[in-house]
N, C-alpha and C positions, 0 to 999 in steps of 0.2 A: 330327327338326322336331315330330313329335307329343309328344315329351315338355316340346319349349320350348313349342308352341302351350298345352298342360293347362297348363304354369308359368304363363303369361301374362293365362290366363283369370281361373288363381285371382287371382293380383297385382292384376287387374282388379276383381272384385267386392270387395277387401278395401278397398278402398277409404281416403279417411283414416285410420279406423281401424287397418286393416290397415300404415299409414306410417308411425303413432305405435307402436305394440304389438310389430313382428318391426325385427329387425334391419335398419339400412341402410345399403349397400355406400357408400364413400366414395372419388370420386377425383376426378385434377382436370378440369381444363376438356380437350372435346373435340367437334368440329365436327357437326353432324349430315347435313353433306353427308358428310363424311367415314366415320361410321357409328354408323349410325343407329339409334333408339333401341329398335324393337323386334324389330331381328335382335342386338341388340349384346348379347354373352356375353362370363362373364371368369370366369374360376377362380378356386382355392380362396387360387392365391398370386395371386393378383392383385387382390384387393381386398381393405379390409380394415371389419369388423364392426363398427359402433362401436355402445354402451351408448345403448339409448335414456335421453333426458333427467328423464321421470317418473319418479317414486318411488312411482309406483305399481307398478312395471313393474322395480322391483327383484328381487322374489323371483322372477323369471324365469330358470332355468337357460342362461343365451344358450351352445350350445356351439359348438364351428366345424362350421361348411355343407357339404355334400358336396360331395361330389369334380364333383358331377354341373353343367353349368353352369345359370345363375339368370341373370333379366334384370338390366341394370343401370342406374340413376337417373343421371342425369344432374344437373349443379348450375345448373340454366338454371331462369329463371322462366317463368312463365306465356308471354308474349310472346313468349320467346324469347330474351331478353338474360340476361347471364350474373347473376349473385346476385353482390348489391356485397361485397367482402369483402379490402376495401382495412386496414379497419381493424382493429382486435385482437381480432376475432370467426372465429366459424365461418361456413361458408358461407351457412348459415341469418339472418344476421345479429342474431342474438340471445342465443347464448351466447357466452360474453369465454374467448379462447385466456387458458389459465393460465399456461400452459410451451410450449415449441418443442422438437422432437428433432428433430437432421437428420442425413442418413446420405447414403453416396452411393450413386447409381444408374450401374453400370457403363455402357459403351458396346458394342452388339451388336458384333462381329467387325469385320464391314464397317463400321463410321462407326470403330473404332480405326483404322484403318488409312489412314482417306482426311479421318478430322475434321480437318484442313486445309485441304481446300476446300470445304467448307458452311459454310454460316453457322446461323445459329441458329434461326434456321425449319425448314431445313429438316433440322436434326436433331429437331424436334421431330417435323417428318410422320412421320419415317422411324422415331421407336419409335410414335409410334399405329399407325403402319401394322404394325409386328412385337408389337403389341398385338393388332389384330385381326385379323392373322393365325397368332396362338397362342391365341385364341378359335376361332379356326374346325375342325371338325373334317375336315379333308385335312390331312395328311403331311405336315412338308415333305422336301423333297427336299435334302441335301445340295451346294452352289452355290461352297465357297471346296476350298480344296486339304487333302487330309488331315494333310499333313506339322504347315500352318500348324494347324490346329486340332486336331490333339496338343498342339503346342506353347502354346497358348493354354488347354488345359483344367487345367495347376492350378486357375490362373488363376480359373476358374470354378467348381471346385468352392472355392477359399477364398471370392467369395464368393455363393455356395453359402449354407456355412456361416454365415455374416455373415446370409443374410437369413434364413435358421433359428431362429437366437438372438433375433432381432428379432420373429420374431414369436409365441417363448414368452414371451421379455418382455413382449411389446403383451398377449397374453394374460393372463400374469399380470396387468398392469395393471387393463384391463377385470374381470377379478374383484374386484382394488378397488374399483371400482365407479366408476370417473373414464370417461369420455366419450370417442373418439378419432377422428380424425380424418387421414385421410391425404391427400399431395397431392404428387405423384410428376411430372405435367406440368407444373413453374414456371417462371416466369421463370429464372431460375437450369441451365442445363445439367449434366447430371448429378449434381446432387440432390436429395434428397425430404424432406421433411420432413412430421412425426410433429404433427401441433396436439391438444395434452391439454384438455380442458376438465373442471374441480372440480365436481361437482351438491352443494346446497345440504346432504346428507346427510351427504355425505365431509369437507364443511367442516364440520359442526358435529364431527362423527366425530376428527378429526384433531385440529382444536385443542382438544377436551376428550383428545384424547394426548398432546399438546404439549404443552396448560396454557397455553394464551394467554390471558395480562389482557387484557379486552376491556370495553368501558365500560360502566358500566351503567343503569342511569333516575336513580339517587341520581346527584344532586349537591351540592358545597357552594360555598360564598364563602371566597376566598383575603385572607386578610383581612393586609395590609402589619404589619410591624414598628414598633412605636413607636419605638426605640433611636436613637441618632445615626446608627449605620454607613446601618441601613435610607435613613434620614431621607434620607443624603449618597444613599445606591442611588436612592432617587426623583428627588431631586433631576438627578441629571446624565443619566438618563432621562429626565428632560423636554427638556433641555436638546440631548443628543439625539438627538432625535425623529425630525428630517429625514433624518436618515443611517440609519433602521431599514428595510431593504427593503419592501412593501409587499401583502403576504401579513397572508391570515387578519385582515382587517380588520373583517369579520362576525360574528369570535368574539369574545367576554369575555373579558379578562384575566383578571378576576377570577374567574372561576366554572372549576372544575374538577372533573370527571364521578369517583365513583370507579370502579374498576375491579378486577374480578374472575376467577377463572382459568373459561374457561367450560365449564360445565356439559350437556347435553343436559338434564338433568330438573329445572334451576334455568333453562331460558329464557327462563320469568315475568320473572325479574329483569333481564336485558338487554329494551332497543331494539331493537323486530326487526319493526317499521313496513315499514321495505326493508331485501332482504334481499340486493337489491345491493350497498348501499352498506356493509352492516353489517362484509364484511370488503375493505377496500378491494384493489388489485390487489397489493401490494405483501407483505399477508396469505397471499395466495392463492395466488399463487408459492411461497412460502414453503413452504406446505403441500404446494402438487404435489413438490417437489424432496425434502421429507422420504419422501415416497412412493415417489418413484422413488430415493433409497438406500437404503432396506430390503428392495425389491422383488428377489427373487433371478430368474436364471437358473441353471437348473440343466443346461440342456445345455451351457456351459460351466465345472461342477465348481466350478472356485473364484472364478465372477467370482460379484458381490456388489454389486445398485444399479446406477447407471448410473456413477459414476466409474471402473467400473471399466471396463463398456463404451466407454465414451469414451476408455478407458486402450489398449483392444484394436480399435482401429477403427471398430466394430460400429456405432455414433455417430459425426457427426467433430464436430459439435457441438450444445447443450445450453443453452437460454439462455429467461428470463423475458423478455415483451413490454413496450416505450416506451409507454405512453401512448397518444403517436401524435408529430402531425410538431410542429417547434419554430420552422417560418420556412414562408413562404408564405401568399395570401391564404384559403386554403383552410383553412390549421391548426383546427382548433376548439380552444376552452380547455382545456386540462390540465394536470398539478401539472409533466409536462415545458416545456410553452413557458413556461409562472409561473418556471421553475426558470431557463429561458434569459433570459427578459427582465429578470429580478431579481436572478442571480445569479452567471453565464456570460457577461456583457455589459461590455465591458472598460470601458464609461463609466457603471457603478456599483462603481468600483472604491474610493471614497470611502465606502460604505456598510458595514452589515454585514451578517451572510453570515442566512442565510433556513434558520438551523436544524433548523426544526421542520419545516418543510419539505423539508428534506433528509434528517430522518429518516423523514418520512413513505413520501418518494419509494424510498430507497435502501436504508433501513434504517441498526438503533441502530451498527452497529458502523465504518461510512463519519461517520454526522452525527458522532458520538464524536473521530474524526478531524480532520475540518474544525472544528469544537469547537474542540480541544487548538492546530489551528491558529490558529486570531483568536488565542482566548490569548498566544499566543507569542508576534504579529505585535503585539497591543499592549502586549504588555511589554515590547518591545524598541524601543518612541516615547521612555518614558525614559529608557531605555540608549543610545539615539542621542542626544540632546538631552546628556544627562552626558560623550559620550563627545563631541561637536563643539565639545564647550567648552572641555575638556581640546588634545581637538587645537589652538584658537585663543590656549588659554593657552600653547604653546609657540611658534604663531609671533610673539605679542605677545611673549615675552620672550625670542627668540632673540639680540636685538642689548644686550644683559645679560646675559647667560651671557659670563662670563668665558673658560673655557674653550675654547670657540668663535672669540673674539676676539684668544685669544695664538694660536691656530693658525695664523685668519684674520694676522697683525701678521708682515708682511715684513720690521720691524727684530729678531725674531726668527730667527738664520740657523741654524736647525737642519737638521742631513743624515740623513737618516736611511738604512736597511740597503738595500739591493736587495730587492727580492720575491721573486727566481726567480734559480736558478745560470745566470751567466755570461752569459745574454741582456738580464737587466733591469741597471739601475747605480742610479746611488746617487739620491737624489732629493728635492726639500726639503717639509717636513712643511705649508706652506706649497700646498702641490697638492692636502692632504685640507681643507679650509677650508669649499669646499659641501659633502658630503658630514658634515663636522662642525655645521656646519649647521640640515643636514635631519636630525641625526640629532635634535637637540634636540629635535626636532619629539613626538618619542615616548618621547625618555629624558627626563624632567625630574619635578620628586615629585609633580606634578599627577595624572604615570600609577601611582604609589602608592596616593595617594586613591581612583582608579578600577578598579586592582583589588580594593581591599575593598570598591568600591561592587556591580564585577559580582559577586561571592562570595555578597554579601547581596541582589542581585539575582535572582541562582539559586535561592535558597530562596523569594524572596516569590513568585519564579512559581511551584517547587511546588508552594507553598502556593494561591494563588489557586486553581491550576487542578484541585486536590482540591477544593477547594468548588464551584469554579465544577461541575467532576464529582459530584458532591451533588444538586446542585441542577437536574440535568438528570436523576440516576435518581430523580431524584423527580419531576418534570415525565412522564417520559416511560414512568414505575410499574415502573424495574427495580430497587426496594429490597430485593427479598426474589430476584434471579434468579440470586445464585451458587449456594446450594443445589440449586433447578433443575437448572444447567447442568452442574453435576458429574453430577446422574444422569440425564438427557440423555445426555451424553456415556460414558457406563459402559459400555456394550454397544455401542458404536458405534465399530467397528473397522474401520481399512484396510483397504482391500484389499488391496493386497499384505501384511500381517501376516498377512488370513487366507490368504492362499495360502503364503506361509511355512509357517504354524502346520500347510495341509495336507500339505505336503511332507517335514514333523516326522512328521503324525502318521503318510502313509503309510510311511516306513521303519521307524518304527517301533513296525508294527504288531502285530507280533506278541510285544512286551517291555511295553508298554504296559499296563497293567490296565483294565478296561472299568469305566467310570464315570469314570476317570478324566484331570482335564482338562489337555490339551495345550498348552502354552504356549511363548515363545518368552524362553529365557529371558539372564542373562548372559554363561552360557559359548556358548551360540549363537553371541551378538550380538560376541566378541571378537575375530572375525579384524576386524569394521569399525569396533571402539573404535580398534585397531591402528593401522589403515588411516589411519585419521580422523586422527588425532595424528599417524602420519609425516607424513603429505599437510599440513597444519595448517603444522606447521614447517617443510617443504621452503619452502612456501609462501611464510611468514614471509623462512628463507634467501633465495630469491628478490628478496622485495622488498629488503631489505639488500644484494646483490647488485647491484640497478638503483642504487638511490642510490651506493651506489660508484662504478659508472659514470660518472655522473655529477658526481661530484668527478674523476676523473680526468681527463674532458673539460674541465671546467671547469680545469684545472692545463695542462695541451696549449694549450686554446688560450690562456690567458695568456699562454703562454712564444712560442706560435707572432706573437701579435699585439705583442709585444713585439720581437721580429726583424723585423719585419714595413719594408718601407721606404715603404707610406704614409704619409703623413700624417695622413691620416682615420684608420688606423686604431692607428694609435701612438695619438690624444688623446681618446677614451674608450675606455680597454680592460677599465676597471672594472665601468661601466656596463655596456660590450656584452658583458663575462661571464654577470655578475648577471642581466639582461634576459633572455638566451638561456637560459640551464640551467636557469632558473625554467621557460621558455615546454617545455621536453623534460620536465621534473619534471612538467610537469601533462599532455601529450600520453602520457606516461605512466601518469600516474593515472587518465588515462579511460578508458583502452583496458585495463590491468590487472584497473579493476573490474569490467568486462563478465568478463573471465576470473573473475575471483574470485566472480562469482556463481554461473557454473557453478560452477565446481569445487562451492562449498558446498552447490547443491542436488544432484549427486550424491555426494557423502559422506552429506547427510542418507538421503536415501534410501537408500545402502547399507545405513544403522542399523538403517532398519525400524521405526520409531517406531509406538506400538499407534496412536495416535488425530492424526486430523488439528491438535487442538491439541500436541499434543508434539512432534507431525512440525513443526510449523511456529515453534514455540518455541525447534529444535536449528535453524533454518535461518536465524533470524535473529540468536542468538549466532554460529554459525560467520561469517555473511556480515556480523556487527558487525568481528567481531575480524582477519578478513581486510584489510578496504575502510579500517577503520579506522586498522590497521597502513599500509594503502600510502598513506595520506592524511598520515596523520603525523608517517613517518620520516624523507623531506626536514625539516622544520617543523623534529621536534627535535637532526638532527644541523645545521643550522643554532644552535642554542638553547644547546644547552649543550657540543655540541663540536668546532666550528671553532673552530679558533685555540687551542685548549687540549693537541692532540696534534703543535705543531710543531717543537719543542724551541728553541735557541736559532743563533745567528749563528758558525759554528764547529761546531757539534752539530746538525746539523738533522736530523729524521725523516723520513725516504725508503721510501717505499710502492713495488713493481713495479717493483724497478729504481733506476733514479734521476728517483725521478716523486718533489717535494721534496714534503709537504703546504703545502695553502693557508694561509693566515692571515689573519688579519679585519685591516681596512683600519684606522687610527687610531683611530676614533671608537667602535668595536666593531664583531660583526655585527648589530646590532639592526637597522640600516636594511635589511642585506639580506635579517632574518628578516621584516621589514614587507611589504619588496617581493616576498619570498616567500609569504608571506601575502593578500597583496594581488592579487596575480596567478594561484594555486588558486584562491582566492574566486570570482573573477570571473568566472574562465575555468571553474570546476567550476558555478556557477550560471547564465552565459548558454549557456555551447558544449554540457555536458551537460545539465542539467537543464531546461533553458529549451528549446534549439535540439532536443535530442533527442525531447523531447515532443512538440515540435511538426512535427517533419520527419520523425521513423521510421513516427511512427503513420500520417500521409498519405501514406508512401512503401508502407506495408504496403496498406492500405487501396486507392492503388490497382492494386497489383499482384494484391489481390483482383478488381477489378472486371476487371481482363485479363486474368486467369485467366477466371471467370468472364464472360467475352465479354460486358461492360454496359457498357461506355464507348465504344460504338457509336455510340450513340446519343445525344442532349442529354438535362442534368441534370431537365430539366422534363418531357421526355417518359418517364423514366423512374421520375423521382417522381411520374408519371399510373400506370403501367403494374404497378410493385411494390408485390404486397405490404406489411404491417406484418412477420410474417415474412423478406421475406424484406431487406426494407431493415434490420433488425436483422445478418441474416445475414454484410452485407458490412460493419459495422462488424466495429471490434477486439473480439478476447474481452480479458475483464476476470481480471489474475492475480494482482488482493490488493492489498494496503494495503502492503505489505510496503514496496515500490521507494518509495514517496513517505515514506513512517515516514524510511526509511533516509538517502533525503539529510537532513530535515531536521534527525537524529540530529549528524550530518558535519558540517552546518553549525552548530548549537549549540555541538558543540566547536570551531572553528573562531571562535566569537564568546565564551565564556567563556574556553577553556585560557589562549589566547597572548593576551589584550586589555589585556596591560601592556607588549606593543613593537606594537600596532596598535588605538588605541583609537577608529578607525572601522569596527572590523569590524558591530557594531551595523547600524552606519547603511548598509554593503551589506547583510546582511541583512534589514535593512528591506523595504528597495527589492525585493528579491529577491523578499518573502514574499508582498507586495502585486501583484503580477504574476503568482506561482508560485498564486494562491489563485483569481483567474480562468482561468489559465491547466489547471489543475488542474479548475475547477469544468466548463468548456466542453469537456476530453477527457473528462469523467465523463456529459455532456448527450449532446456529438454523437458522440463519435468513437468509444466504449466501448460492448457489450452493456451491457444493462442487469443488474449485481451481482444474486446472492441475496441477500434482507435480512438477515442473520445478527445478530443481540443479542449484545451486550457493553456490560457494567455497568463498566470502564473500559479503556482503553491495552491492557492487558497488560502485556508483559516490558518494555516500551519506557519508562516509567513508572523501572525497574529503571536503567535503562540511563542513562537521562538522571540521575537523582540519586548514580547512579554518578560521569556525566560530575559534576556541579557538584560532587564531596569532593574529587575530582582537581585538579578546576582552581584549586584554593585550593592546592594544593601546587606544581605550575607555576609560577602567577602569585608561588609567590613566592621557585622559584630562577631564573625569565625576573627577575626588580628583584636580585635579590640577587651571580647568577651575570654573566650575559648583557647589563646595564646596569651602566652607571657610579655607581649611584646608590649604593652602598654604600664603594666607596674616596672620593669624591666628601665621604661625611661624615666618613669615618674623618682624610681629609689638614685636616677646617677644621677638625674638634676638637681633636689630637693632635697635628697636626704646623706646619698655618699659625702663622705671626708674626700673626696679625691679627685671623684669626675669618674669614679669607674664603678663596674658591679661586683669590687671584692665586699663581701659582709653580707649580699641578696641574699643566700639561701636563708640565715641567719634573721634577714631582717624580715621573713615570708610567715617563718615558723611560729608561730603562738605556745605559750606556754599554760601547762593542764598539772592539778596537783591530782594524783592516781587517785587521791582521801575523799575526794569527790564522787568516783563512779557508783553510781544508784546501783543497789541491793543486787545481784544475779545476774551484771554486765562485766564483774571483773572479770581478767584472764584466769582462769584453773591453776596456768601452771606461770606467776608472776616473777619467777627470779633463774625465766629461762637463758637469758642472757649471764648470769652467774651472778649477779649482783645484786642488789636492792635496789626498784626504783622508788626515784619520789616526788619526780615530776617528767610527764612525758611531752612532746614535743607534738603541732598537728598544724598543718597547714591552714591557717587563714589567718585575717588582717584583728586579733582581739587584744583585750586587756589580760595581763595576765592574772594568775589567782592572787598575787596579793595586792593587789589594785585594789581603789573604794567603789570601781566600777568595773569586778571582777567580771572576764568572760564576756565584755558587753563590744560590741563592734567597735573599734578603734578609731582614731583620729586619721590616720591610714587610708583607711576602708573608707571614709567617703572620698578625700582627697583623689583617690585612685580610681573609684567609679565615677567622679566629675570628670578626671580627664579621659576614660572612656568612654562617654556620652559623647565629650566635644573632638573625639575623632568622629566618634560615627558622624557627626552632623557635619567634620569639614571631609570626612573623607566621602561620604554622599555629594556632596553639592558639588567638591573641585569633579572627581569621573566624571559625572552628569555633564557636569557643564565642558568638558575637553568633548565628552561625545559625546553631546548635541553641538559644540563648536565643527568635531568632522564631520557628522552628518550634512551638516552646515555646504561644509568645505567642497564635500564633490557631491559631482549632479548626480541629479538617477538616471540622467538619458545621456550616453558618451554623446559627445560634440560629432564625431562623424556621420553618427547613425542619426542623427536628428537633422544633417542635412541630408541623408540618401532618402529619408522618409518624402522631406519637401519637393524634395527629385525626382524621386516617385510622381509623387501628386503628378508635378509639371507635365512631365512625360506620357505621364493617361489621361491626362486632359489633352494635350497634342494628339495624342492617339484619336481622341475620341472625336477629335477637332477635324482628324486629319480620313477618318472614315465619313462624316457626316461631306462633307468639301467630294468627297468618291463618287457617296451616294448620288451628290447634285449633279455631278456631273453623266453621269451613268442615266440618269433621268433625263439630262435633257441630251444624251445623246439620242436616246430612247426616242425623245421627243421630236427628234428631228428626222429619228427614222420612221417613225408614224406620218411624217408631210410628209417625205420622201413617196411612203409606199402611196398615198392617197392624192402627191400629184401624180402619180403615175397610174393610177385608177379612174384618172377624172379625165380620159382619151377617147376617142367621138364614137371609137366601138362601145366603149365601156354605157354600159344599163342605166338609163335617170336615178338622181336622187332621190329618194320620200320625198316627199314636201313634210312631212316631219318633223324631217331633221333641222332644228335651228339651225340656221344661216349662220352663227358664228362659229358652228362645227366648219363650214369649210373654209380651205386652209389657200386655196388654188383655187 
């Protein structure tokens, strides 16, 4: 007690000066009635000492306090009320919280056994009581069963080890100059928070180290180009002015500030009149994250940076804070609220996105994603219009289509062969009238034009995006970012890579020469590479097996429906089989997508990539391969394989015993391909993309509230009591942009690869993206924690995937037109076999004859007289010789002529479209002319600025030199003391 009184009196004499110059322990809220301030003491392991905020005290060596107990200050104001800390600020209400680390606080042993019997308030009181008991001098008496204490001992050791690592890591953070504040008695049970603030000198030091480009005092006027393209662009901007969001209204659009990498030696170049706003919240959090990433924790040996600490469970979460609330009358104006009103609201779906504000709040990487999504959605508008026109042309010309008219004409008494063995009987060709008319909607001459148009559209989209990307690089000052990024990530290795290198160095400690750097070679990764290859091939085989299973389902369910005694089941067999199989395919695709994503992540982690960029690229590539195969394998089967591996009547192809391979309807498989594409696109977009993105985040948020016991009170009460860091803790973690890009890339494949069979695909994609933009916006603003502001110059590997898909789309559409549709057979018949140059008689030309007496035993229909008459010959769609020919049932000359025409069309179509695409690519420059001129002008102005600065420095030195001469002459009077002899004569100027 004497030591306590001595410390207390010493603290009182210090006053305000002592509070500013000495470390101040920070703690959570505590009641003065339960724990008086005079007697409150806390040991070294119970408090955290923050670094003072003033720069004049930064040279003091802040060591760990002694083990003696010292007085503890509360976070209460002078009037006894708690200090306001609900905003993104420290407990003093002035210093901004730039980053938050959350960690788990283990419950006491008694609380762990009886946690379900006590509420949130009782838990906090027990925790306070335990803190006060630990700070007292009386020894604690064990009250629990020794066996239970022994069982819980390993857990306690584990938690103590985590706490020691946290203490060391936080001490290292303080040594870097960051200011820390702990809050362990929060409104979220079992969770403590470490709030981090970066003072001005740390921000300046790290900004110079990271080479952050900051705006200087110099600005210039951006003059618009005078060419026709720029005039058209300005005219479009004026016309669409009401569609632009109401942000940055006070900022002049024609003014741009020169930006230069920040330097403490050149601070006079920057406008530092308002230091609080010079580094915005996005920049401050990214600076703190860089410090957290490179700060080591030697107690964990292999742990380096916050990433490893999060992976090892030492911290449970790490995130920057949102600027404020988005809803409510008390919500103060901030960028987050502005984004919510002008971007994340469904009522502004028709407006452009505020890309500049998105980049300001979330960073360049997120800004580029939404800019790309906006360009993609805009480019879908002309594609959708042309697709609708093609579809309407098919609707208008269906009554003039002679092949479908011949199929629907009842006077053509054409008997078709059975579609399955025994259970199926003979049928009339007129039964396929509806399918033939519907197929014409998508299989008409206009679809060839639409395929060529979409190939050129893909090239125009890529070129438009490259120009838009260069414009954003200029506006966001990212023109020289590529070299800086390579230099920045050169020494930033992933924690897992460092751990494997450490294991390798320990194994070869006696074999490796001193000074030689140990690294992972291709030989070290060879087992992982082999495993990746085998697993990837196995997953592809699994996808093929699933598709084959759906094929067996279609074959068996068709036979079962034909044998059914219910008239309703027998009436629409083909439509029922098509629709149910497409829905089954959709469900399997959605389930396997999640599995493939987890497998790709596991395989990439096994390879131990060196940098985060390498890890991301490898993960994207594996995920894309697996999900692309998963989504498009059923579609490829319908387009190119179904109906071609069937055989002929009397010699059908069987699989798995007695299952006869399915064949297409008379009008071809194009209609079934269209149904599969339609259900897959709508299902993936509505269920997997939109419903999952709405439902799963809300469900996870509800579970987090249940887990943290925050769902008991009302929403308004919780909104008033929770601090900013606690509200953000309830939000979902940001997992990256890869899922967002992936669903858009798969959609791009749906739009371009099989557009010849489904002209309405761009319309569905456009409607989905209009909702997707606002859905993603709301998710980023309200449902997710704020991501780290990451810089990026482009969209990375995604651009290469888009370009590859656009090239493959030309080939795929050529084969769809040639082999899946009847476009080529119609042309060959019209110009080679038709008597009058029309399509009259085309249906009869495509049907071959089969003698029913040639059926294999056991495959003939059980009811051969179902049509009311005896059938001698039946027809089937194929180019084969008739039964009375000497080469009966052999492929005819027409088959080989049509095959040659199909292959010729593929070659011509592919080369012509590729040539046109390359010409468009060459014609449109990647960098807009006005942007290249402005970049050149900016370089000249920057050189002039430095030249003017150098001249001003020389002038200042010269004036200072003359001032020293004048002082020297004045001081050399008769009364002045004599100059020392040791001074050289050249130093005397008077």
